[in-house]
N, C-alpha and C positions, 0 to 999 in steps of 0.2 A: 731753575731751568725746567725741572720736571713739573713743578707746579704750573708753570706757564703752558706747558704742553697739555696738561689735564684740562685747564680752562679752555684752551683752544678746541680740543676735541668735544667738550661739553657744549660749547657755543655752536659748533658745527652740527652736532646732533640735534640741537634745538632748531636750527635752521632747516634741517631736512624734515623734521616733524612738522614744522609750520607749513612748508611747501606742500606736504602730503595732505594736510588738513584742508588747505585752500583748494587743491585739485579735487578732493573728495566732495567738498561743498559745492563746487561748480558743477560737478557731475550730477549730484543729487538735485540741485536747483534746476538743471536742464531737464532732468527726468520729470520733475514735478510739473514744469510748464508744459512739457510735451503731453503728459497724462491729462492735465486739465484741458488742454486744447482739444485733444481727441475726444474726451468725455463731453465737452461743450458742443462739439460738432455733432456727436452722436445724439445727444439730447435734443438739440435743435432740430435734427432730422426727424426724430420721433415725434416731437411736439408739432412741428409744422406739417407732418403727415396726418395729424388728427383733423377730423372735419370740424368746421365751424358750425355752431348752433346758436339759436336765439333763446335766451333765458325766458321760460314761460312765466306768466303772471300767476303766482300761487297765493297771493294775499287774499284773505277771506275764504280760502279753501280749507277743508278738513285735513287732518294729518294724512289720512289714506289717499284722498284726492291729490294732495300736494306730492306725496311720494310717487303716485302713479305718473303724474305729469313730468316730474323730474326724471324718472326712469325711462320714460318714452323718449326723452331728449338726450339720453346717454350722459346725464349729469349725476352728481352725487349730492346728498342732502345731509346737513349736519345741524343739530339743534344747538343754538347758541344760548338760549335761555327761555324763561317764562315770565310773563307779566300779568297782573290782574287787570281786567278790563270788563266792566259791567255791560258794555254795549256789544261785546263780541263773545259768542259762545265758547265754552271751554274746548280746547283742542283745535282751535282755528288759528291759521297763520296770521300774525299781526304785521310783521315786517320780513323782508328778505334782502339779501345782499349776495351777488349783484342784483340790481333792480331788473324788473321785467323789461324785455326788449333789447337788452344789451347782447352783443355778439361775443361769444366766448368759445374756447376749444372744448371738445368733448371731455368728459370726466372732471370738469370743473366743479368744485364744491360750492354749493349754494347754502349759505348759512341763514337760519330762520329763527324768529322769536314766536313762540306760541302763546295764545291767550289761556289764562287760568280762570276766565270768567270773573264774576264779581267775587270779591273777597268774602268768605263765609264766616258767619258767627252763629252761636247757639242762642236761641231765645231763652230768656230768664223765666223763672217761675213767678208769675204776677198774682196768682190766686191768693186771696186773703190780704192783699196789700191795699191801702187807700189809693185812690186814683192818682193823686199827686205823686206819691212814692213810686207807683208803677211807671208813670211817665218819666221820672228822673232815672229809674233803672234802665228803661229802654234807651234813653240818651247815652248812658254810660256804655251800653253795648252797641252804640251807633245804629240803633233802630228807630223807627218812627211810629208814634202812636197814631193808629188809624181810626176807624169808626168806633165811637163809644156809644153803646146802647144800654138801656136799663131794663131790669126785670125785678119783680117783687121777690123778696126773700125773707124767710123766717130765721135763717141761720147766720146771715151776714148783715152787719150794720150798713146804713145808707152810705153809698160812695165806695164800698169795698168791692174789689174785683171778684166776680163769681167764676168767670171763665175767660179763656183767651184762644185766639186762632192766629197763627199756628200754636200748638201746644208747647209746653216747656221742653227745653233741650232738643228742639228741632233745628236742623242746620238750614240757615237762610243766608241770603246775601246782605251785605251791609246796606243800610238805608231802606230795607224792606219795611212794610207796614205790618203792625200787629193789631188786630181788631180785638176789642175786649167788651165784656158785658159786666156792668157794675150793678150793685144792689140799689134798688129804689126804695128800700125799706119794707116794712110790713104792708100787706095789701089793704085796701079799703074794705069796709063791711060788705059782705056778700060774695067775696072772692075767697075760696079756701085753697090754701097751698098744702102740698104734701110735706109734712115735717121730715127732718133728717133723723131717722131711727137707727142708723147704722152704728154699731158698737155700743148701743144702749140696750137696756133690758126690754124684753118683749112686752112686759106689763105696761110700759108707757104707751106702746102702740095700741094695745087693747083698750086702754082708757080713752085715748084720743078717738079711736074708731067708735066707741060707744057714745061718746059725747057728740059726735058728728054724724051718727047713724050710718056708718060704713061697716061693711063686712070684710074681714081679713082672712086670707087663705095662707096657712103656714106650712112650710116644709122644713124638715129637720136635717141637720148635718152632724153626723156623729164623729167625723174626722177633724172638726174644727179645733183651732188652738185657743179659741175664746171660751170663757166660762159658760156653763150651761145657762140657756135662756137669753143669750146675747144675740141681737139682730145682726146678721152678717150681710145680707143683701136685701134690697127692697125694690119694688116696682109698683108705681112710678118712682123715679128718683126724687130727691128732695127739691122743694120749691117749684114743682110742677102743679099747675092748677088742676084740681080734681072736682068731680061732682058725683051725683048719686048713681051715675052709670059707670063710674070708674071701678075697674077690678084691681084690688090691692093685694099683692102677694109679698110675703116675707120669708126669707130663709133664716132659720134660727139655729144656733148651736145647741146640740144635745149631748155635748161632751160630758162623759161621766167623770166623777171625781177620782183622782188617782188613789190607789190603796196606800201608796207610800208618798207622803208629801215631799220627800227629797227628790222625787222623780220630776218635779215641776219647778218652774222658776217664775217668780212674780215680777212683772215689769210695772213699776210704779213711776209715773211722771206727773209733776205738777207744773202747770203753766203759770207764768208770772202774773201777779195781780194787776200790774200796770200795763198800759198800752191798749191795743185793739185786738181783735180776733187774730188767731194764728192758724196757719195750715200745718197740722202735725202729721208726720208720717213715720211709722216705726217698721223697721225691716229686720227679720230674723235671718241670720246667715249660718248655714250649716253645710253638711256634706253634699246635700242635693241642690245646693245653690241658694239664692236669695228668695225669701217668701215675705211678702208684705202682710203684716198682721194688723196694721192700723193706718187709716188714711182719711182725714177729715178736718174741717174747720172747728175750732173750739174757742170758747170765750175765755177771757183772762180769769185766772183762779181755778180753772177746771182741773180736776184730777182724773188721770187715766190709769186704770188698773187692768193688766192683761196677765194671763197665765199661759206659759209655753212649756212644753216638755223639754227636759234636759237632753234626752236622747236625740242625736243627730243635729243639734243646734249648738254652735260654738259661741256666738255673740249676737248682740242686737245693736242696731244703730238707730238713733233718734234724730229726725230732721225737723227743723222749724223753718217754715217759709222757704223750703228748698235747700237750707244750709244744715249740714250735719253738726249738731251741737254736742253730741255725746255718743260714745261707744262703750258698751258694757260686755264683759265676758261673763259667761254663765257660772263660772266658778266663784263669782263675787256677788253675793246677794244684794239686791237693791235696798237702800235704806228707806 
């Protein structure tokens, strides 16, 4: 009997709790709908009280001009993204949404896509390469070989690139043209070209000048990293046509031999016997930044010897045709 009463009271209690939960749910649901209804009415009232405006046409406008037009019409602007487009200058609006001419409420967000201009690439180093190789390298960089002109040269084999425009590592757009000058080989009899004396002994320049009846004016550089008697600069530059009226000037290293050989470092580099001429560049890196100590075209099998001071220089980098092939630290002597 007692067990039956307990079960009855439990079931009655559960019934009371169920009714309470149902009533509470109905009250909360009613409050939710009432809140939503009044919020919707309020927002509709606010929105419909905003003035209607016509979306201006900002396509083809600069970012500043587009922002000004959007602000003048009490609209908002949001950048949706960027796209490369060679025909449209960088920072120009390509597309907009909503489209121009549509009627919208004030404060509407207009989303835009901006142009990044033509996709940029860096021009490769073509100097020292055969014409065919230079053209292939340009194609790999998605550039186009432009006008090819010829010039006589004593330092480069026929068909080798002497110069380029734009220069190496210049930022340009894809499919831009690169103009180059290639060697036409040695000149015919009667045309005298200025040889390349840079990083060579000044005695070679004196002998050439004597053989061709030229006078050479020499200035000295005591702060040079090159051995004494090495030509550092020349005017005219190599492969320029000269005559008896040309004034030839050379800057020559007058660096004194260090008292202690351990204070200096010998950079010795041998170019492979095979292949064609190569563009060699050697850079010394130290506390005061990078300093180019060698830059020129050299024939296969050429040996390059430079002396640099240990003080202030940590390492040297050797580049062949624009590619770094070796890095040496000064605490390791070159073999």
